C-alpha positions in Angstrom: -7.7 23.7 -3.5 -4.5 25.5 -4.3 -1.7 23.6 -2.4 1.5 26.0 -2.6 2.6 24.8 0.5 3.1 21.7 -0.6 4.7 22.9 -4.2 7.4 24.7 -1.7 7.8 21.8 0.0 8.6 19.9 -3.2 11.1 22.6 -4.8 12.8 22.5 -1.4 13.2 18.9 -1.5 14.6 18.5 -4.8 17.0 21.8 -4.8 18.5 20.1 -1.6 19.0 16.6 -2.7 19.6 16.8 -6.6 22.9 17.1 -5.8 22.9 13.9 -3.5 21.7 11.2 -5.6 23.8 8.2 -5.0 25.3 6.5 -7.7 25.3 2.8 -8.7 28.9 2.3 -7.2 27.5 3.6 -3.8 24.8 1.0 -3.5 26.5 -2.4 -3.1 25.3 -5.7 -2.0 26.6 -6.7 1.6 30.0 -8.4 1.1 28.7 -10.8 4.1 25.9 -12.2 1.5 27.1 -13.7 -1.6 24.7 -13.4 -4.6 23.8 -16.9 -4.3 22.4 -16.7 -1.4 20.8 -13.6 -1.6 17.0 -13.9 -1.4 14.6 -13.3 -4.4 12.2 -10.8 -3.5 8.4 -10.7 -4.6 5.5 -8.0 -4.1 2.3 -9.0 -5.0 -0.1 -5.4 -4.6 -3.7 -5.6 -5.4 -5.9 -2.8 -5.8 -8.8 -1.4 -3.0 -8.5 -5.0 -1.5 -9.7 -4.8 2.4 -10.7 -8.3 3.0 -11.3 -11.8 0.6 -8.6 -14.2 1.6 -11.7 -16.5 2.6 -12.2 -16.9 -1.2 -8.1 -17.2 -2.2 -7.4 -20.9 -0.7 -4.2 -20.6 -2.8 -3.1 -17.5 -0.9 -3.6 -19.0 2.4 -2.1 -22.6 1.7 1.3 -20.4 0.5 0.8 -17.2 2.4 -0.8 -17.7 5.3 -0.3 -21.2 6.5 3.0 -21.0 4.9 4.2 -17.5 5.9 3.0 -14.9 8.9 0.0 -12.9 8.8 -0.1 -9.0 10.2 -3.4 -8.7 11.6 -2.7 -4.9 12.0 -1.4 -3.9 8.5 -2.0 -0.7 7.2 -1.0 1.9 4.4 -0.1 5.6 5.7 -1.9 6.9 2.7 -5.2 5.5 1.6 -5.1 6.0 -2.0 -3.4 4.6 -5.0 -0.5 6.3 -6.2 1.0 7.5 -3.0 0.4 3.9 -1.4 2.3 2.5 -4.1 5.5 4.9 -3.8 5.6 4.2 -0.1 5.6 0.9 -1.2 8.7 1.3 -3.6 10.5 3.8 -1.1 9.5 3.0 2.5 9.0 6.9 2.8 5.6 8.8 4.1 3.8 10.8 1.1 4.8 14.0 2.8 8.4 13.2 2.4 8.1 11.2 -1.4 5.5 13.7 -2.2 3.4 11.7 -4.6 0.3 13.3 -3.1 -2.4 12.1 -5.1 -3.3 10.3 -8.2 -3.6 13.5 -10.3 -0.8 12.9 -12.5 1.7 13.2 -9.4 3.7 10.1 -10.0 6.5 11.9 -11.6 7.2 13.5 -8.5 8.7 10.4 -7.5 12.7 10.8 -7.2 13.6 7.4 -8.6 16.6 7.0 -6.5 14.9 6.0 -3.8 13.3 3.0 -4.7 13.5 -0.3 -4.2 14.4 -1.1 -8.0 16.7 1.4 -8.1 19.1 -0.3 -5.0 18.4 -3.9 -6.2 19.2 -3.3 -9.6 22.6 -1.9 -8.7 23.0 -4.8 -6.0 23.0 -6.7 -9.4 19.1 -8.1 -9.1 17.4 -8.6 -12.1 14.4 -6.0 -12.0 10.8 -7.1 -13.1 7.2 -5.3 -12.9 4.4 -6.8 -14.5 1.0 -4.6 -14.4 -0.3 -1.4 -12.9 2.5 0.8 -12.1 1.9 4.7 -10.9 -1.2 6.7 -11.8 -0.5 9.2 -14.3 2.8 7.6 -15.3 3.0 8.2 -19.1 2.2 4.5 -20.6 4.8 5.1 -23.3 7.6 5.9 -20.9 9.5 3.1 -19.2 9.4 2.6 -15.5 12.5 3.4 -14.2 15.3 0.6 -13.3 13.3 -2.1 -14.3 15.1 -4.8 -16.8 11.5 -6.0 -17.7 8.2 -5.0 -17.6 4.7 -5.3 -18.7 3.2 -2.0 -17.6 -0.2 -0.4 -17.6 -2.0 2.3 -15.9 -5.6 1.7 -16.1 -8.1 -0.7 -13.9 -9.5 -2.3 -17.1 -9.4 -6.2 -16.4 -9.0 -7.0 -20.4 -8.8 -5.9 -23.6 -6.5 -2.7 -23.2 -3.0 -1.3 -23.9 0.0 -2.5 -22.3 3.6 -1.4 -22.9 5.6 -4.4 -23.1 9.1 -4.1 -23.1 8.9 -0.7 -24.5 6.2 -1.5 -27.2 2.8 -0.7 -27.1 0.4 -3.6 -27.4 -3.3 -4.2 -27.2 -3.8 -7.3 -24.9 -7.0 -9.1 -24.9 -6.2 -11.6 -22.2 -7.9 -11.4 -18.8 -5.5 -9.3 -16.5 -4.1 -12.2 -14.4 -4.3 -14.5 -17.1 -1.6 -12.1 -18.4 0.1 -11.4 -15.5 0.8 -15.3 -14.8 2.2 -15.7 -18.9 4.8 -12.8 -17.9 5.8 -14.1 -14.7 6.3 -17.4 -16.1 9.0 -15.9 -18.8 10.3 -13.8 -16.1 11.2 -16.2 -13.1 12.3 -18.9 -15.6 14.9 -16.2 -17.5 16.1 -14.9 -14.1 16.7 -18.6 -13.3 18.8 -19.0 -16.3 21.0 -16.0 -15.7 21.7 -17.2 -12.0 20.9 -13.6 -10.5 18.6 -12.9 -7.8 15.5 -11.4 -8.7 13.0 -8.5 -7.6 9.9 -8.9 -8.7 6.4 -6.2 -8.8 3.5 -7.8 -9.4 0.6 -5.5 -9.4 -3.2 -6.7 -10.2 -6.2 -4.7 -11.5 -8.4 -6.5 -8.8 -10.4 -6.1 -6.8 -10.6 -2.6 -8.2 -13.7 -1.0 -10.1 -15.2 -2.1 -12.3 -14.9 -5.7 -10.8 -15.1 -7.4 -13.7 -14.6 -11.4 -13.2 -13.3 -13.8 -15.3 -15.9 -15.8 -17.2 -15.3 -18.7 -15.1 -16.4 -16.9 -11.9 -18.9 -14.3 -13.1 -21.5 -16.2 -11.5 -19.3 -18.0 -8.6 -21.3 -18.6 -5.1 -20.1 -15.9 -2.5 -20.7 -15.7 1.1 -23.7 -13.3 2.5 -22.5 -10.1 4.2 -24.2 -9.1 6.9 -22.8 -6.0 7.3 -21.2 -4.2 10.5 -22.2 -2.1 13.2 -20.6 0.9 11.2 -22.9 0.1 8.1 -25.9 0.4 10.2 -24.7 4.0 12.3 -27.8 6.0 12.8 -26.4 8.8 14.3 -23.3 10.5 12.1 -23.6 13.8 13.8 -20.4 13.6 15.3 -18.5 12.7 11.9 -17.1 15.7 9.5 -19.8 17.1 7.8 -18.9 15.6 4.6 -19.4 12.4 6.1 -22.6 13.1 7.3 -23.7 13.8 3.5 -22.8 10.2 2.0 -25.3 7.7 1.8 -24.0 4.4 1.2 -25.2 1.6 3.0 -25.6 -2.6 3.4 -27.0 -3.0 -0.1 -24.3 -1.4 -1.6 -21.3 -3.2 0.8 -23.1 -6.4 -0.2 -22.8 -5.7 -3.9 -19.5 -4.3 -4.1 -17.8 -7.0 -1.8 -19.6 -9.8 -3.7 -18.1 -8.2 -7.1 -14.7 -7.9 -5.5 -14.3 -11.3 -4.2 -15.3 -12.6 -7.8 -12.4 -11.1 -9.1 -10.1 -12.3 -6.3 -10.7 -15.4 -7.2 -8.4 -14.9 -10.5 -6.1 -13.5 -8.4 -6.1 -16.3 -6.4 -5.2 -18.6 -9.5 -2.1 -16.1 -10.0 -0.6 -16.7 -6.7 -0.7 -20.4 -7.0 1.0 -20.5 -10.8 3.7 -18.1 -9.0 4.0 -20.1 -6.4 4.2 -23.8 -8.5 6.8 -22.0 -10.6 9.0 -20.8 -7.9 8.5 -24.6 -6.0 9.7 -26.3 -9.6 12.7 -23.8 -9.8 13.4 -24.4 -6.5 13.5 -21.0 -5.4 10.0 -21.2 -2.8 12.3 -21.5 0.0 14.6 -18.4 -0.9 12.4 -16.3 -2.1 10.8 -13.3 0.1 7.1 -12.7 -0.5 5.1 -9.8 0.5 1.3 -9.6 -0.3 -0.4 -6.1 0.4 -3.6 -4.0 -1.3 -2.3 -0.5 -1.9 -5.6 0.7 0.3 -8.8 -0.6 1.6 -12.6 0.3 0.6 -15.5 1.2 2.3 -18.6 -0.7 1.8 -21.2 1.2 3.6 -19.5 2.0 6.3 -20.5 5.5 8.1 -22.6 5.7 4.9 -19.1 6.1 2.7 -18.4 4.1 -0.6 -14.8 5.1 -1.0 -11.4 4.9 0.5 -9.1 7.9 1.1 -10.4 8.4 4.9 -8.7 7.8 8.3 -11.5 4.9 8.9 -10.4 1.5 9.6 -11.5 0.0 6.4 -9.6 2.4 4.3 -6.6 2.2 6.1 -6.4 -1.4 7.5 -5.4 -4.2 4.5 -4.1 -7.6 4.3 -0.7 -7.5 5.1 1.4 -11.2 4.2 5.0 -12.2 4.4 6.6 -15.3 3.4 10.8 -16.5 3.8 10.9 -19.5 5.4 13.6 -19.7 8.1 13.0 -16.0 8.8 9.1 -15.4 9.2 7.7 -18.1 10.7 5.0 -20.1 9.2 1.3 -20.1 10.1 1.8 -17.7 12.3 -0.1 -14.5 13.3 2.0 -10.9 14.2 0.2 -7.9 16.3 2.7 -5.7 15.8 1.6 -2.3 14.0 3.1 -2.5 10.5 2.5 -0.3 7.6 3.1 -0.5 3.8 6.5 2.0 4.4 8.2 -1.3 6.3 8.3 -3.5 3.0 11.3 -1.3 1.4 13.3 -1.9 4.8 12.8 -5.1 5.2 13.8 -5.7 1.8 16.8 -3.9 2.2 18.2 -5.5 5.1 17.0 -9.3 3.9 19.0 -8.8 0.5 22.1 -7.2 2.0 22.0 -4.0 0.4 23.8 -1.6 2.2 22.4 1.6 0.8 23.0 4.7 3.3 20.3 6.6 1.2 20.5 10.3 0.9 16.8 10.0 1.4 16.4 8.8 5.0 13.6 5.8 4.9 10.9 6.3 7.3 9.8 2.8 8.1 11.2 -0.1 9.8 12.5 -3.8 9.1 10.4 -6.4 10.3 13.3 -8.6 10.7 14.5 -6.5 13.4 13.5 -5.2 16.7 13.2 -1.7 16.0 10.3 -2.3 13.8 8.0 -2.3 17.1 5.9 1.1 17.0 3.8 2.7 19.8 1.6 4.7 16.7 1.5 5.0 13.1 1.1 8.1 11.2 -1.5 7.9 8.1 -2.4 11.1 6.4 -4.1 12.4 3.5 -3.6 15.1 0.7 -6.5 16.9 -1.0 -6.3 17.2 -4.4 -8.6 15.0 -6.3 -12.2 16.0 -7.0 -14.8 13.6 -4.9 -18.1 12.5 -6.6 -19.9 15.1 -5.1 -17.8 17.4 -6.9 -15.7 18.8 -3.6 -12.2 18.2 -2.9 -11.1 15.3 -0.8 -10.3 16.1 2.7 -7.2 16.7 3.8 -6.5 14.9 7.2 -3.6 13.4 9.5 -4.1 10.4 12.1 -2.5 9.2 14.5 -3.1 5.3 15.1 -2.1 2.8 17.7 -3.6 -0.1 19.5 -6.3 1.5 21.4 -7.2 4.7 19.8 -7.3 7.0 16.6 -6.8 10.7 17.0 -7.6 12.5 13.5 -7.2 16.1 12.5 -8.6 17.8 9.5 -7.2 20.9 7.8 -8.2 23.6 6.3 -7.0 24.6 2.6 -3.4 25.6 3.7 -2.7 22.3 5.4 -2.3 23.4 8.6 -5.8 25.3 10.5 -7.4 22.7 12.0 -11.2 22.5 11.2 -12.7 19.3 12.8 -11.2 16.7 14.9 -12.0 13.1 15.9 -10.8 10.7 18.7 -12.2 6.7 19.0 -11.1 4.7 21.9 -10.6 1.6 20.0 -10.6 -0.6 22.7 -14.1 0.1 23.6 -15.4 1.5 20.3 -13.9 -0.7 17.5 -16.3 0.3 14.6 -15.7 4.0 15.3 -19.0 5.0 16.1 -18.4 7.5 19.0 -16.0 10.5 18.2 -15.4 11.6 22.3 -14.6 15.0 20.7 -18.1 15.4 19.1 -20.4 13.8 21.5 -21.2 16.5 23.5 -19.3 15.0 26.7 -16.6 17.4 27.7 -15.6 14.7 30.5 -14.7 12.0 28.0 -12.2 14.2 26.0 -8.6 13.3 26.0 -5.9 15.8 25.6 -6.1 17.0 22.3 -3.3 19.5 23.1 -0.4 16.8 23.7 -1.9 14.8 20.7 -2.2 17.8 18.2 1.6 18.4 19.2 2.7 14.9 18.5 0.6 15.0 15.1 2.6 18.1 14.0 5.9 16.2 14.7 4.8 13.2 13.1 3.7 15.0 9.9 7.1 16.3 9.4 8.9 13.5 10.5 11.6 12.1 8.3 13.6 8.8 9.0 13.7 6.5 12.3 16.7 8.1 14.5 17.0 11.7 15.9 14.4 14.3 16.9 12.8 13.8 14.0 12.2 10.4 13.8 9.1 9.2 12.3 6.7 6.7 14.9 
């Protein structure tokens, strides 16, 4: 698709903000928080994980029993690169302009990122694992003091950029990451400086290569869910009606994903052992999130990039003793865009960025939202050879309204509305069931969605949901 309207938005944004990029001197730490009391920050990002905590006992011990589990955690764009850009910036895709995985990582304005703000505030910064799709592996990730970066989903025997040197690494992904994290934490501790670490695993993304010791590990049987057995998809978009995923696919994919997550759990265990041995486990703010979910045959689908629950709903765990309750669940609607503002508030970094942040700090009362925008921009080629769909959606605790657009990005070609209270598996599109008496007020919803698709920041008439 020729995305002229997107290119124009990017150009206008870059022109209007290029002169406003803040200098390091303008990003101080709050005077009320001393360097010795500022928390460390650890963000763990898995790849394509929608479930799997059941095979991750160490993760449950440290982050579920030791922290807060957000039961309604979402990503605002269910695609790897845009989602990671939202984690770094706290901004929606329509504001950070990393629209797809098609080499658009370079669109990210680096002075809008957590690593920029925290590095200027005196934090030691590190990145280990996957960065942004399409990023030149030979180019250093900006504002990271230490890094071991890869851009592939290979689980072993691939090339990494280790602090500027390209190296073939044969170690299994999580084993190598454990090694790098150990040295980073001990080095940062010796410098007596707070640190920020972004840790991104290959698992559980395809090709789902398990560590040898878990190659045949038992995994509980999954019997599917109502959406897997949906027989009538005539109320769904045409591209959904053409898909043919099913239970066997879902069972196989789930089993392979879970075996790779067992190694992620080992990594989490080693990271927290290091933190405890260094005496830093109580003053480290930790997030665990996936960049998106994955369909296991629901509605016939085998991928992500769709507005359905299994694609946008992800594990969302937070731990910071004394600030987030231990062994607690929180039912607020939260998203990947909320991580950056939470970190900025927790670290006392006064950013006042030239680029408004769309997410809300989970530490403040303003984090309560009634709805969340999710969005997807076409660009990548689907397995069928067609382009992925261009859509936007309003998600609440009880409903989901979605518009699919023509190539101009504005003309609506299909609509969906699901009452999640009575239909949590999204089996009955009330706008496509041929019953006009149950149709919601589409005009008002469409008007709200138009506002949300252009929103920026959290205050004023353009405030984001």
